[in-house]
Every structure is written in structure tokens, then in C-alpha cells.
C-alpha positions as CSV (number, residue, x, y, z in Angstrom):
1,M,-1.7,19.7,-9.8
2,K,-2.1,18.1,-6.3
3,I,-5.6,17.0,-7.2
4,L,-4.3,15.3,-10.4
5,R,-1.6,13.6,-8.3
6,L,-4.3,12.3,-5.9
7,I,-6.4,11.0,-8.8
8,I,-3.4,9.2,-10.2
9,L,-2.6,7.7,-6.8
10,S,-6.2,6.5,-6.2
11,I,-6.6,4.7,-9.5
12,A,-3.8,2.2,-9.0
13,I,-4.5,0.6,-5.6
14,S,-6.8,-2.4,-4.8
15,T,-5.9,-5.4,-2.6
16,P,-7.2,-7.3,0.5
17,S,-5.1,-7.5,3.6
18,C,-5.0,-10.8,5.4
19,Q,-4.3,-11.7,8.9
20,F,-1.6,-14.5,9.1
21,Q,1.1,-16.0,11.0
22,A,4.4,-15.3,9.3
23,K,6.6,-18.3,9.1
24,E,9.8,-16.4,8.3
25,M,11.9,-14.5,10.9
26,P,11.3,-10.7,11.1
27,E,15.0,-10.1,10.2
28,T,14.4,-11.9,6.9
29,F,11.4,-9.6,6.0
30,E,13.5,-6.6,7.0
31,F,16.3,-7.7,4.8
32,K,13.9,-8.3,1.9
33,R,12.4,-4.8,2.4
34,K,15.8,-3.2,2.3
35,E,16.7,-5.1,-0.8
36,M,13.3,-4.2,-2.4
37,V,13.9,-0.5,-1.8
38,E,17.5,-0.6,-3.1
39,N,17.0,-2.9,-6.2
40,Q,13.5,-2.1,-7.3
41,I,12.8,1.5,-6.2
42,E,16.0,3.6,-5.8
43,S,17.5,2.0,-8.9
44,R,14.6,3.2,-10.9
45,G,14.9,6.8,-9.8
46,V,12.7,7.2,-6.8
47,N,14.9,9.3,-4.5
48,D,12.6,11.1,-2.0
49,K,14.1,10.1,1.4
50,R,10.8,10.1,3.2
51,V,9.2,7.8,0.6
52,L,12.2,5.4,0.7
53,D,12.0,5.4,4.5
54,A,8.3,4.6,4.4
55,M,8.8,1.8,1.9
56,R,11.5,0.3,4.2
57,K,9.2,0.6,7.2
58,V,5.8,-0.7,6.0
59,E,5.7,-4.5,6.1
60,R,4.2,-5.5,2.7
61,H,4.0,-9.1,3.7
62,K,1.3,-8.2,6.2
63,F,-0.9,-6.9,3.3
64,V,-1.0,-10.1,1.2
65,P,-2.8,-13.5,1.6
66,E,-0.7,-16.1,3.5
67,N,0.0,-18.1,0.3
68,E,1.6,-14.9,-1.2
69,I,3.8,-14.0,1.7
70,P,7.0,-15.7,0.2
71,F,6.5,-13.3,-2.8
72,A,5.6,-10.1,-0.9
73,Y,8.9,-8.3,-1.7
74,E,9.2,-9.3,-5.4
75,D,9.0,-6.9,-8.2
76,H,5.4,-7.5,-9.4
77,P,1.8,-7.1,-8.2
78,L,0.2,-10.0,-6.2
79,P,-3.4,-11.3,-6.1
80,I,-5.3,-10.3,-3.0
81,G,-8.7,-11.7,-3.8
82,D,-11.9,-10.6,-5.6
83,G,-9.9,-10.2,-8.8
84,Q,-7.7,-7.5,-7.3
85,T,-4.0,-7.1,-6.8
86,I,-1.6,-5.3,-4.5
87,S,0.4,-3.0,-6.6
88,Q,4.1,-3.6,-7.5
89,P,6.3,-1.9,-4.8
90,Y,7.9,0.4,-7.3
91,I,4.5,1.8,-8.4
92,V,3.5,2.4,-4.8
93,A,6.8,4.3,-4.2
94,F,6.6,6.2,-7.5
95,M,3.0,7.4,-6.9
96,S,3.8,8.4,-3.3
97,E,6.8,10.4,-4.5
98,Q,4.7,12.1,-7.2
99,L,2.4,13.5,-4.5
100,G,5.2,15.6,-3.1
101,L,3.8,15.3,0.4
102,N,5.4,17.3,3.2
103,G,3.7,15.7,6.2
104,N,0.9,18.1,6.9
105,E,-1.6,16.9,4.3
106,R,-4.8,15.0,4.5
107,V,-5.0,12.4,1.7
108,L,-8.1,10.7,0.3
109,E,-7.5,7.3,-1.3
110,I,-10.2,5.8,-3.5
111,G,-9.8,2.0,-3.6
112,T,-8.3,0.8,-0.3
113,G,-7.5,-2.7,-1.6
114,S,-5.2,-4.3,0.9
115,G,-4.4,-1.0,2.5
116,Y,-0.7,-1.1,1.6
117,Q,-0.7,2.2,-0.2
118,A,-2.7,3.8,2.7
119,A,-0.1,2.5,5.2
120,V,2.7,4.0,3.1
121,L,0.9,7.3,2.8
122,A,0.2,7.3,6.6
123,E,4.0,7.5,7.0
124,L,4.1,10.6,4.7
125,C,1.2,12.8,5.6
126,K,-0.9,13.9,8.6
127,E,-4.1,11.9,7.8
128,V,-5.2,9.3,5.3
129,Y,-8.8,8.6,4.5
130,T,-9.6,5.6,2.3
131,I,-12.7,4.2,0.7
132,E,-13.3,0.7,-0.7
133,V,-16.4,-0.5,-2.5
134,I,-15.5,-4.2,-2.5
135,P,-16.8,-5.5,0.8
136,N,-14.3,-8.3,1.3
137,L,-11.4,-6.0,0.7
138,G,-12.8,-3.3,2.9
139,M,-13.4,-5.7,5.8
140,N,-9.8,-6.9,5.7
141,A,-8.5,-3.4,5.5
142,E,-10.4,-2.2,8.6
143,I,-7.5,-3.3,10.8
144,L,-5.3,-0.5,9.4
145,P,-4.3,2.5,11.5
146,V,-5.9,4.9,9.0
147,A,-9.4,6.1,8.7
148,F,-11.3,3.5,6.7
149,V,-14.7,4.4,5.3
150,P,-16.8,1.4,4.3
151,M,-19.2,1.9,1.5
152,E,-22.2,-0.1,0.4
153,R,-23.4,-0.3,-3.1
154,N,-27.0,0.5,-3.8
155,K,-28.8,-2.8,-3.8
156,K,-31.8,-2.8,-6.1
């Protein structure tokens, strides 16, 4: 069952993280995260305290392109480049809860994207390993405090 959960988790994530200078005050982002958790995640039935705490802690606005920062805590996916999106916050929380992590696991994520899901998982388990095949996304995600494994496609 845990393998199935990991497969489900790894299918949904793909997004590039961007370095930027936030123009809003940190308190505003913190308020938006708290609202996001309450209105988009808890209200839909995600109730694992550790998952909710991780969603409150991980700063989603740091995983989206600068032009998407004002929308970072809204209830929908956002484009991150290369035709990929950062998943809707509820989906990230739901998938994380479905894993049933207790904090001692090693998780392999296929499809790093922006790294947002990996950052949330890093709050919930012992280690996160993540693989991305889209070079631009992988390069942006290398700044994450998780093990990033870059992959190169066979060039023929």
C-alpha cells in the first residue's frame, strides 16, 4: 500500500522554483498560508496535524516564478515553466496525508518540479530523494534542502 501511495504522490508534481525578491511583507505571506490551510485544506477533510503544520510552514511563494507570487496561496495550480505547474495546495496536502508518514521514512519523489512537494515531505519524513528529467526545473530545484538527483536524457 505504501508503494502505491508513493506512486500516486510522484505522479502529480512538476514545477520550477524561482529565486526572487518578495515584494510583500513576510507577515502577509504567513497570514495567506494560514488562510490557505484553513479554507482550502482543513475544510476539505485533511486533518493530519503534521501535514497541516507542514503546509503552514512551507512558503509556497518561494516555489513559483516572480510573476505568480501574488497568486501563490490561491486554490489552483500555477504555471512554473516548461509547460509544468505547481500543484494546487489541497492536492499537495491530500497526497501527503495519504502517505501516512510517521517521520522515519525515506521518500522517493519522481518529478521534482518546483520542489514544493519535496519541501512539504521534508517536514514529514526523515529523508526525501527527488528526481527531475526536465533540466530547467531540475536546475531551479537544486537549491532545496533535500537530495536532488539530476537526470540527463539519452541524447541520440
